[in-house]
DRENLUM-265468 format. One record per atom (N, C-alpha, C): x, y, z. Coordinates in steps of 0.2 Angstrom, whole numbers, padded with zeros to 4 digits, always signed. Each point is the difference from the previous one (the first is absolute). Example, Ala and Ser with C-alpha at 12.3 -4.5 7.8 and 13.67 -1.06 7.14 Angstrom:
# DRENLUM-265468
+0066-0028+0039 -0004+0006+0000 +0004+0006+0000 -0002+0005-0004 +0004+0006+0001 -0004+0005+0003 
***
This chain:
# DRENLUM-265468
-0013-0099+0033 -0001+0006+0001 +0004+0006-0002 +0007-0002-0002 +0003+0004-0004 -0003+0004-0005 -0004-0004-0004 -0004+0002-0006 -0004+0006+0004 -0003+0000+0006 -0005+0003+0002 +0003+0008+0000 +0006-0001+0004 +0004+0006+0002 +0003+0004-0006 +0001-0004-0004 +0002+0003-0008 -0004+0003-0002 -0007-0002-0001 -0006+0003-0003 -0001+0007+0005 +0001-0001+0007 -0001+0007+0004 +0005+0005-0002 +0005-0002+0000 +0006+0004-0002 +0002+0004-0007 -0003-0004-0004 +0001+0001-0007 -0006+0003-0003 -0002+0000-0006 -0004+0003-0005 -0008-0001+0004 -0003+0005+0001 +0001+0006+0001 -0001+0003+0007 +0001-0004+0005 -0002+0002+0007 +0004+0004+0002 -0001+0006+0000 +0005+0007+0004 +0006+0000-0004 +0001-0005-0005 +0007+0002-0004 +0000+0000-0006 -0003+0007-0003 +0000+0001-0007 +0007+0003-0002 +0003+0002+0004 +0005+0006-0003 +0005-0006-0001 +0003+0003-0006 +0006-0004-0004 +0005-0001+0004 +0003-0006+0000 +0007-0002+0004 -0001-0003+0007 -0007+0002+0003 +0000-0001+0006 -0002-0007+0003 +0003-0002+0006 +0001-0006+0002 -0004-0006-0002 +0000-0002-0007 -0004-0006-0002 +0002-0005+0003 -0001-0006-0003 +0001-0006+0003 +0007-0001+0003 +0006+0005-0002 +0005+0002+0003 +0000+0001+0006 -0005+0002+0002 -0001+0003+0008 +0003-0008+0004 -0002-0005-0002 +0003-0006+0003 +0007-0001-0002 +0001-0001-0005 +0007-0001-0004 +0005+0004+0002 -0002+0007+0000 +0005+0006+0002 +0005-0001-0004 -0001-0001-0007 +0004+0000-0006 +0003+0006-0001 -0003+0007+0000 +0002+0006-0003 +0003+0005+0006 +0001-0003+0007 +0002+0004+0005 +0006+0002+0000 +0001+0006+0000 +0007+0004-0001 +0003-0002+0006 +0007+0002+0000 +0003-0001+0006 +0004+0005+0003 -0003+0005-0001 +0002+0007+0004 -0003+0001+0005 +0005+0001+0006 -0002+0000+0007 -0001+0007+0001 -0005+0000+0006 +0000+0007+0002 -0001-0001+0008 +0005+0003+0005 -0001+0000+0007 -0007+0004+0002 -0001-0002+0006 -0005+0005+0003 +0003+0005+0003 -0001+0008+0000 +0003+0003+0003 -0002+0000+0008 +0006+0003+0003 -0001+0001+0007 -0005+0002+0003 -0003+0004-0002 -0007+0005+0002 -0006-0004-0002 +0000-0006-0002 -0005-0002-0004 -0004-0002+0006 -0008-0002-0002 -0003-0002+0005 -0001-0007+0002 -0002-0003+0005 +0001-0007+0002 -0004-0006-0006 +0005-0004-0002 -0002-0005-0004 +0001-0007+0003 -0006-0004+0001 +0002-0005+0004 -0002-0006-0006 +0005-0006+0000 -0002-0004-0005 -0003-0007+0003 -0003-0004-0004 -0003-0005+0003 -0003-0005-0005 -0001-0007+0002 -0002-0005-0004 -0004-0004+0005 -0005-0004-0002 -0004-0003+0002 +0005-0007+0002 -0002-0003+0006 +0005-0007+0000 -0001-0005-0006 +0005-0004-0003 +0000-0002-0006 -0001+0003-0006 +0000+0006+0000 +0000+0004-0006 +0007+0000-0004 -0001-0002-0006 +0006+0001-0006 -0002+0007-0003 -0005+0004+0000 -0002+0004-0005 -0006+0003+0003 +0000+0007+0003 -0004+0004+0003 -0003+0006-0002 -0007+0001-0001 -0003+0005-0003 -0005+0004+0003 +0002+0005+0004 -0005+0004+0003 -0004+0004-0004 -0006+0001+0000 -0004+0006-0004 -0004+0004+0003 -0003+0000+0006 -0003+0004+0003 +0002+0001+0007 -0002+0006+0003 +0002+0003+0007 -0006+0003+0002 -0003-0001+0006 -0006+0005+0004 +0003+0006+0004 -0005+0004+0002 +0002+0004+0005 +0004-0002+0005 -0001-0005+0004 +0002-0004+0005 +0009-0002-0001 +0000+0000-0006 +0006-0004-0002 +0000-0008-0003 -0005-0002+0002 +0000-0007-0004 +0001-0001-0007 +0003-0005-0001 +0001+0000-0007 -0002-0007-0003 -0004+0000-0005 +0000-0009-0004 +0003+0002-0007 +0002-0008-0002 +0003-0001-0005 -0001-0009-0001 +0005-0001-0004 +0001-0007+0000 +0008-0001-0003 +0001-0007+0002 +0007-0003-0001 +0000-0006-0002 +0006-0002-0004 +0000-0007-0001 +0005-0004+0003 -0003-0006+0001 +0006-0005+0005 +0004-0003-0006 +0004-0006+0004 +0005-0003-0004 -0004-0005-0004 -0005-0001-0001 -0004-0004-0004 -0002+0003-0007 -0001+0007+0000 -0003+0003-0005 -0007+0003+0002 -0002-0002+0006 -0007+0001+0002 -0001+0007+0002 -0004+0005-0001 -0002+0006+0002 -0004+0000+0006 +0000+0003+0006 -0004+0001+0005 -0001+0008+0003 -0006+0001+0001 -0002+0006+0003 +0004+0002+0007 +0001+0006+0003 +0002+0001+0006 -0003+0007+0002 +0001+0001+0007 -0002+0007+0003 +0005+0001+0004 +0004+0004+0000 +0005+0004+0004 -0003+0005+0005 -0001-0002+0007 -0001+0006+0004 +0003+0005+0002 -0001+0006+0001 +0006+0006+0001 +0005-0001+0005 -0001-0006+0005 +0005-0002+0004 +0005-0005-0003 -0002-0002-0005 +0005-0005-0004 -0003-0007-0001 -0005-0002+0004 -0003-0007+0000 -0002-0001-0006 +0002-0006-0003 -0003-0002-0007 -0004-0006+0000 -0007+0000-0003 -0005-0004+0000 +0000-0003-0007 +0000-0006-0002 +0000-0003-0007 -0007-0002-0001 -0002+0000-0006 -0007-0003+0000 -0001-0002-0008 -0005-0005-0001 -0003-0003-0006 -0007-0001+0001 -0003+0001-0005 -0008-0001+0001 -0001-0008-0002 -0004-0004+0001 -0001-0006+0000 +0001-0002-0008 +0003-0005-0002 +0001-0003-0006 +0004+0004-0005 +0003+0005+0003 +0006+0005-0003 +0006-0006-0003 +0002+0003-0006 +0007-0004-0002 +0006+0005+0000 -0003+0007+0001 +0003+0006+0000 -0003+0006+0002 +0002+0004+0004 -0006+0006+0003 +0005+0006+0000 -0004+0006-0003 +0004+0007-0001 -0005+0004+0003 +0002+0006+0005 -0002+0003+0004 +0001+0007-0003 -0004+0004-0001 +0000+0006-0004 -0002+0007+0004 -0005-0001+0003 -0001+0007+0005 -0002-0002+0008 -0001+0006+0004 +0000+0000+0007 -0004+0006+0000 -0005+0000+0005 -0004+0006+0002 +0003+0001+0007 -0003+0006+0003 +0002+0002+0007 -0001-0005+0005 -0006-0003-0002 -0003-0006+0006 +0004-0005+0000 +0005-0001-0005 +0004-0006+0000 -0003-0004-0004 -0005-0001-0005 -0003-0003-0004 +0004+0000-0007 +0001-0009-0003 +0005+0001-0005 -0005-0002-0006 +0003+0001-0006 -0004-0002-0006 +0007-0003-0006 -0003-0005-0001 +0006-0002-0006 -0004-0006-0005 +0003-0004-0003 -0001-0006-0003 +0004-0006+0001 -0004-0006-0002 +0004-0006+0000 -0001-0004-0005 +0004-0005-0002 -0001-0005-0005 -0003-0007+0002 -0003-0004-0002 -0002-0005+0002 +0003-0006-0006 -0002-0007+0003 +0004-0004-0003 -0002-0003-0008 -0005+0005-0001 -0004-0001-0007 +0003+0006-0005 +0005+0003+0003 +0003+0006-0003 -0005+0007-0001 -0005-0002+0006 -0005+0008+0000 +0002+0005+0004 -0001+0006-0001 +0002+0004+0006 -0006+0003+0003 -0001+0001+0006 -0004+0003+0005 +0001+0006+0003 -0005+0004+0002 +0003+0006+0005 -0002-0002+0009 +0002+0003+0002 -0002-0001+0008 +0001+0005+0005 -0003+0001+0004 +0002+0006+0006 +0002-0004+0007 +0004+0001+0002 +0003-0002+0008 -0003+0005+0005 -0004-0002+0004 -0002+0004+0006 +0006+0001+0005 +0000+0004+0004 +0006+0001+0005 +0002-0006+0005 -0007-0004+0001 +0001-0005+0005 +0002-0007-0005 +0002+0001-0007 +0003-0006-0004 -0005-0003-0005 -0007+0002+0002 -0005-0004-0003 +0001+0003-0009 +0000-0005-0004 +0000+0002-0006 -0005-0002-0004 -0004+0004-0003 -0007+0000-0006 +0004+0000-0007 -0003-0005-0004 +0003+0000-0007 -0006+0002-0004 +0000+0002-0006 -0005+0003-0004 +0002+0001-0007 -0005+0000-0005 +0001+0002-0006 -0006+0002-0003 +0001+0005-0006 -0005+0004-0002 -0004-0006-0005 -0006+0001-0001 -0002-0005-0005 +0004-0002-0007 +0000-0007-0001 +0002-0003-0006 +0008+0002-0001 +0004+0002+0006 +0006+0001+0000 +0004-0006+0002 +0007-0001-0004 +0003-0006+0001 +0007+0005+0003 +0002+0006+0000 +0005+0003+0001 -0001+0006+0004 -0001+0000+0007 -0001+0005+0004 +0006+0004+0004 +0001+0007-0001 +0006+0003+0003 -0004+0005+0005 +0000-0001+0006 -0003+0005+0005 +0007+0006+0001 +0001+0005-0001 +0005+0004-0001 +0002+0006+0005 -0007+0002+0003 +0000+0005+0006 -0006-0001+0005 +0000+0002+0004 -0004+0000+0006 -0001+0006+0003 -0007+0003+0001 +0000+0007+0003 -0001-0001+0009 -0001+0006+0003 -0002-0001+0007 -0006-0003+0002 -0004+0001-0004 -0007-0004+0001 +0000-0007-0003 +0006-0004-0002 -0001-0008-0002 +0000+0001-0007 -0003+0004-0003 -0001+0000-0008 +0005-0002-0005 +0001-0003-0003 +0005-0003-0004 -0001+0001-0009 +0005+0003-0003 +0000+0002-0006 +0005-0006-0003 -0002-0002-0007 +0006-0004-0004 -0003-0002-0007 +0002-0004-0003 -0001-0003-0006 -0002-0007+0000 -0002-0002-0005 -0002-0007-0002 -0001-0001-0007 +0002-0007-0003 -0001-0002-0006 -0006-0005-0001 -0004+0002-0006 -0005-0006-0001 +0003-0004-0005 +0000-0007+0001 +0004-0005-0004 -0004+0002-0007 +0004+0000-0007 -0002-0001-0006 +0000+0008-0002 +0001+0004+0005 -0001+0008-0002 +0006+0003+0001 +0002+0004-0004 +0006+0005+0000 +0001+0004+0006 +0005+0002+0002 +0001+0005+0005 -0003-0001+0006 +0001+0006+0004 -0003-0001+0008 -0005+0005+0002 -0005-0001+0004 -0005+0003+0002 +0002+0002+0008 -0003+0005+0001 +0000+0003+0006 -0006+0000+0005 +0002-0002+0007 -0006-0001+0004 +0002+0003+0008 -0005+0002+0003 +0000+0002+0007 -0004-0005+0004 +0003-0002+0007 -0003-0005+0003 -0001+0004+0006 -0006+0001+0003 -0002+0003+0006 +0002-0005+0008 +0000+0004+0003 +0001-0005+0007 -0005-0005+0001 -0006+0000-0002 -0005-0005+0001 +0001-0004-0006 +0004-0001-0003 +0001-0004-0006 -0004+0001-0007 -0003+0006+0000 -0004+0002-0007 +0006+0002-0004 +0000-0003-0007 +0005+0001-0004 -0004+0004-0007 +0003+0007-0002 -0002+0003-0005 +0004-0001-0006 -0001-0001-0004 +0006-0001-0007 -0001+0006-0004 +0005+0001-0005 -0001+0006-0004 +0007+0001-0004 -0001+0003-0006 +0004+0002-0005 +0000+0007-0002 +0006+0003-0001 +0000+0006-0003 -0003-0001-0008 -0005+0005-0001 -0002+0000-0007 +0004+0000-0005 +0000-0004-0005 +0003+0000-0005 +0009-0003+0001 +0000-0004+0005 +0006-0002+0002 +0002-0008-0003 +0005-0002+0000 +0001-0007-0001 +0002-0004+0005 +0002+0004+0005 +0003-0003+0008 -0001+0005+0004 -0002+0000+0007 -0001+0003+0005 +0003-0002+0007 +0004+0004+0001 +0004-0003+0008 +0000+0006+0004 -0004-0001+0006 +0001+0004+0005 +0006-0001+0005 +0004+0004+0003 +0004-0001+0003 +0001+0003+0009 -0005+0005-0001 -0001+0002+0007 -0007+0003+0002 -0002-0001+0006 -0006+0003+0003 +0001+0003+0006 -0004+0006+0000 +0002+0006+0007 -0007-0002+0005 +0001+0004+0005 -0005-0001+0005 -0008+0002-0003 +0000+0004-0005 -0007+0001-0002 -0002-0005-0006 +0003-0004-0001 -0001-0005-0005 +0002+0001-0007 +0004+0006-0001 +0002+0002-0007 +0006-0006-0001 -0001+0000-0007 +0006-0006-0002 +0004+0004-0006 +0007-0001+0001 +0003+0001-0006 +0004-0004-0004 +0002+0000-0006 +0003-0006-0004 +0000+0002-0007 +0002-0005-0004 +0002+0002-0007 -0005-0004-0003 -0001+0002-0008 -0004-0005-0004 +0004+0001-0006 -0002-0005-0004 +0003-0001-0007 -0004+0001-0006 +0001+0004-0005 -0005+0001-0006 +0003-0004-0005 -0005+0001-0005 -0001-0005-0006 +0007-0001-0003 +0003+0006+0000 +0007+0001-0003 +0007-0002+0005 -0003-0003+0005 +0006-0003+0004 +0003+0005+0006 -0005+0007-0001 +0003+0005+0005 -0002+0000+0006 +0004+0002+0005 -0003+0000+0007 -0001+0008+0003 -0005+0000+0003 -0003+0006+0003 -0001-0001+0007 -0001+0006+0003 -0002+0000+0008 -0007-0001+0000 -0003-0001+0006 -0007+0001+0001 -0002+0001+0006 -0004+0003+0004 -0003-0001+0007 -0007+0000-0001 -0003-0006+0004 -0006-0001+0001 -0002+0002+0006 -0005+0005+0001 -0004+0002+0008 -0003-0006+0001 -0001+0000+0007 -0005-0005+0004 -0007+0000-0003 -0003+0005-0004 -0006-0001-0002 +0001-0003-0007 +0006-0001-0003 +0001-0005-0007 +0002+0005-0005 -0001+0006+0001 +0003+0006-0006 +0007-0002+0000 +0001-0001-0006 +0008-0001-0003 +0003+0007-0004 +0005+0003+0003 +0003+0005-0004 +0007-0002-0002 +0000+0000-0007 +0007-0002-0003 +0004+0007+0000 +0008-0002-0001 +0004+0007+0000 +0007-0004-0003 +0004+0004-0003 +0006-0001-0003 +0004+0008+0002 +0007-0003+0002 +0004+0006-0002 +0001+0002-0006 +0000+0007-0002 +0001+0004-0005 +0008-0002-0003 -0003-0004-0007 +0006-0001-0004 +0004-0007+0001 -0004-0003+0005 +0003-0007+0001 -0002-0006-0004 +0006-0004+0000 -0003-0005-0005 -0004-0006+0004 -0001+0001+0007 -0003-0005+0003 -0001+0003+0008 -0005-0002+0003 +0000+0003+0007 -0003-0005+0005 +0003-0001+0004 -0002-0005+0006 +0000+0003+0008 -0007-0001+0001 -0001+0002+0007 +0000-0005+0005 +0006+0001+0006 +0002-0005+0003 -0004+0001+0008 -0001+0005+0002 -0003+0001+0007 -0005+0006+0001 -0003+0000+0005 -0005+0005+0002 -0001+0001+0007 +0001+0006+0001 +0000+0002+0009 -0009+0001+0000 +0000+0002+0007 -0008+0001+0003 -0002+0007-0003 +0005+0006-0003 -0002+0005-0001 -0002-0001-0008 +0001-0005-0003 -0001-0001-0006 +0006+0002-0006 +0005+0000+0003 +0007+0002-0003 +0002-0006-0004 +0002-0001-0006 +0003-0006-0003 +0007+0000-0002 +0004-0005+0001 +0007+0000-0003 +0000-0005-0004 +0005+0000-0004 +0003-0005-0007 +0005+0003-0003 +0000-0002-0006 +0006+0001-0004 -0003-0001-0008 +0005+0003-0003 -0003+0000-0008 +0008+0000-0003 -0003+0000-0007 +0008-0001-0005 +0000+0006-0005 +0005+0003+0001 +0001+0006-0005 +0003-0002-0006 -0002-0001-0006 +0003-0002-0006 +0005+0004-0003 +0000+0006+0002 +0005+0005-0002 +0006-0002+0003 +0001+0001+0006 +0006-0003+0004 +0001-0006+0002 -0006-0004-0002 +0000-0008+0001 +0003-0001+0007 -0003+0003+0004 +0001-0002+0008 -0007+0000+0002 -0002-0003+0007 -0006+0000+0004 +0000+0005+0005 -0004+0004+0000 -0001+0005+0006 -0005-0002+0005 +0000+0002+0007 -0006+0000+0005 -0004+0005-0002 -0006-0001+0003 -0004+0005+0000 -0005+0000+0005 -0002+0006+0001 -0006+0000+0007 -0006+0004-0003 -0006-0003+0001 -0006+0003-0003 -0003+0002+0006 -0001+0006+0000 -0004+0003+0007 -0008-0002-0002 -0003+0002+0006 -0007-0003+0001 -0005+0005-0005 +0003+0005-0002 -0003+0005-0005 +0002-0001-0008 +0005-0006+0001 +0001-0001-0008 +0006+0002-0003 +0004+0005+0005 +0006+0003-0003 +0004-0006+0000 +0006+0000-0005 +0005-0004+0001 +0006+0003+0000 +0005-0003+0004 +0007+0002+0000 +0005-0005-0001 +0004+0000-0004 +0005-0005-0002 +0007+0001+0004 +0004-0005+0002 +0006+0002+0004 +0004-0007-0002 +0007+0001+0001 +0005-0005-0001 +0005+0001+0007 +0002-0006+0002 +0006-0001+0004 +0007+0002-0004 +0003+0001+0005 +0007+0003-0004 +0004-0005-0005 +0001+0003-0006 +0004-0004-0004 -0003-0008-0001 -0008+0002-0001 -0004-0007+0000 -0001-0001-0008 +0000-0006-0002 -0003-0003-0006 -0007-0001+0000 -0002-0002+0006 -0008-0003+0002 +0000+0002+0007 -0006+0004+0001 -0001+0002+0008 -0008-0003+0001 +0000-0005+0005 -0006-0004+0000 -0003+0001+0008 -0005+0005+0000 -0003+0001+0007 -0005-0007+0001 +0000-0002+0006 -0004-0005+0001 -0004+0000+0006 -0001+0005+0004 -0005+0002+0006 +0001+0007+0002 -0006+0003+0002 -0001+0005+0003 -0004+0001+0007 +0004+0005+0003 -0004+0001+0007 -0006+0004+0000 -0004+0002+0004 -0006+0004-0001 +0003+0007-0001 +0006+0001+0005 +0003+0007+0000 +0002+0002-0006 +0002-0006-0005 +0003+0001-0008 +0008-0002+0001 +0002-0003+0005 +0008-0003-0001 -0001-0005-0004 +0005-0001-0006 +0000-0006-0004 +0005-0004+0001 +0000-0007+0001 +0005-0005-0001 +0000-0004-0007 +0006-0002-0002 +0000-0004-0005 +0008-0001-0002 +0002+0000-0006 +0007-0002-0002 +0002+0003-0006 +0006+0000-0002 +0001+0002-0007 +0007-0004-0002 +0001+0000-0006 +0005-0003-0005 +0004+0005-0002 +0008+0000+0003 +0003+0004-0004 +0003+0000-0006 +0007+0003-0002 +0002-0001-0007 +0004-0005-0001 +0001-0002+0006 +0005-0008+0000 -0005-0006+0001 -0006+0001+0000 -0006-0005+0001 +0000-0003+0006 +0003+0003+0005 -0002-0001+0007 -0006+0003+0004 -0004-0005+0003 -0006+0004+0003 +0002+0002+0007 -0003+0005+0003 +0000+0003+0006 -0006+0002+0003 -0002-0001+0006 -0006+0003+0004 +0000+0007-0002 -0006+0003+0003 +0000+0008-0001 -0006+0002+0005 +0000+0006+0002 -0006+0002+0004 -0001+0008-0003 -0005+0002-0002 -0001+0007-0003 -0004+0003+0006 +0003+0006+0001 -0004+0004+0005 -0004+0004-0002 -0005+0003+0004 -0006+0004-0002 +0002+0007-0004 +0008+0000+0002 +0002+0009-0003 +0002-0004-0007 +0001-0005-0002 +0003-0002-0007 +0006-0004+0000 +0004+0001+0006 +0007-0003+0000 -0001-0007+0001 +0006-0004-0003 +0000-0007+0000 +0006-0002+0003 -0001-0005+0004 +0005-0003+0005 +0001-0008-0002 +0006+0000-0005 +0003-0006-0001 +0002-0004+0006 -0001-0007+0000 +0004-0004+0005 +0000-0007-0003 +0004-0003+0004 +0002-0008-0002 +0001-0004+0007 -0002-0006-0001 +0000-0004+0006 +0008-0003-0001 +0002+0002+0006 +0009-0002+0002 +0003+0000-0008 +0005-0005-0003 +0004+0000-0006 -0005-0004-0004 -0004+0004-0003 -0006-0005-0004 +0003+0001-0007 -0002-0005-0003 -0001-0002-0008 -0006+0002-0003 -0004+0004+0004 -0008+0003-0003 -0003+0000+0007 -0004+0005+0000 -0004+0001+0006 -0008+0002-0003 -0005-0003+0001 -0007+0003+0000 -0004+0002+0005 -0004+0004-0001 -0005+0002+0005 -0008+0000-0003 -0003-0003+0004 -0008-0004-0003 -0005+0005+0004 +0001+0002+0006 -0003+0002+0005 +0002+0007+0004 -0004+0005+0002 +0002+0004+0005 -0007+0001+0005 +0002-0001+0006 -0007+0003+0005 +0001+0006+0002 -0005+0001+0005 -0001+0007+0001 +0006+0004+0005 +0003-0005+0002 +0007+0004+0003 +0005+0001-0003 +0001-0001-0006 +0004+0000-0005 +0005-0006+0000 -0002-0007+0003 +0004-0005+0000 -0002-0004-0008 +0006-0002-0003 -0001-0004-0005 +0002-0007-0001 -0002-0004-0004 +0002-0006+0000 +0000-0004-0007 +0005-0005-0001 +0001-0002-0007 +0005-0006+0001 +0003-0002-0005 +0005-0004-0001 +0007+0002-0003 +0005-0002+0001 +0006+0002-0002 +0005-0007-0001 +0006+0000-0004 +0003-0005-0002 +0008+0000+0002 +0002-0004+0003 +0008-0001+0002 +0003-0006-0003 +0006-0001-0002 +0004-0005-0003 +0003-0004+0006 -0003-0006-0001 +0002-0006+0006 +0004-0005-0004 +0006-0001+0001 +0004-0006-0003 -0001-0001-0007 -0001+0006-0004 -0001+0000-0006 -0007+0000-0002 -0005+0000+0003 -0006-0001-0001 -0005+0007+0002 -0005+0003-0003 -0003+0005+0001 -0006-0003+0005 +0000+0004+0006 -0005-0003+0005 -0005+0007+0002 -0006-0002-0001 -0006+0006+0001 -0002-0001+0009 +0000+0006+0002 +0000+0001+0008 -0006+0006+0000 -0005+0000+0006 -0004+0005+0002 +0003+0006+0004 -0002+0006+0000 +0003+0004+0005 -0007+0006+0001 +0002+0002+0006 -0004+0006+0001 +0004+0006+0003 -0003+0007-0004 +0005+0006+0001 -0004+0004+0004 +0002+0002+0007 -0004+0004+0004 +0004+0007+0000 -0004+0005+0000 +0004+0007+0000 +0003+0001+0005 
***
């Protein structure tokens, strides 16, 4: 299963920018030792780990404050978890799983993700609020990643066909109907997010190995875009208004900027203070953005960008790195952070509430 996790976290799922959490996400070899204390006026940050976890990675939070993600046990096996707003944690695995990753949760409490089986294949799944798990694969797929789920239960993700290069996109409706697609001319298509209307945002790779952003409307129309003068563009999330956030690489400054693409196509770039890389990972319907950034010393910090453009950095306690992957309608964010315990780096989950 570690190979499946590495495949999710490395080239090229959501991780196109240079130097970002490659397989060192788990090894932690590059983490800087600079500490930043949480200021006294900071919002409330709650630290948590599922029972038996030695490594916790929350990835998505819904409006009610329920969080999903995955954790590793002391045998090196990954499991999915669901943390209710009150703090109760439920763990789960699809039948036949040898490792489970949970990537998205909607406001109804439905979870989407993928798991590996004993044959080395990966399958998508949807978990209902009552705990029922439905597994699925697009036709011919031997590696399916269910990345995001919207209010209607539609899921967007990517899959691999044996013997063919690259990833392909899919949308699975709540009734189980699966539509596959590729951006025209792409060598790899990777959807990362789906909004209430069924519009999908993600990245695609061209024949020269360059990444571009795309949006696929519910009717199948695909619009591609790039941040002007960027070396590559990655679209990470889309809100119900059709605004998209992501990041791009500036070849002149050799840094990564965050960007906001409004529904009318207007693109605004932005950077956290003293950042070498600014990585937006989520956006609310009202346009508040959550994510993280890497400073000049190589340490990552969580951030929230308000609708007026101001950016609020934060850290989980005395952290050796803080990452935020999701923001909900109330402005709460969730992600993971690292502390040093007896000489070892340990990953924990957190939720930050305003």
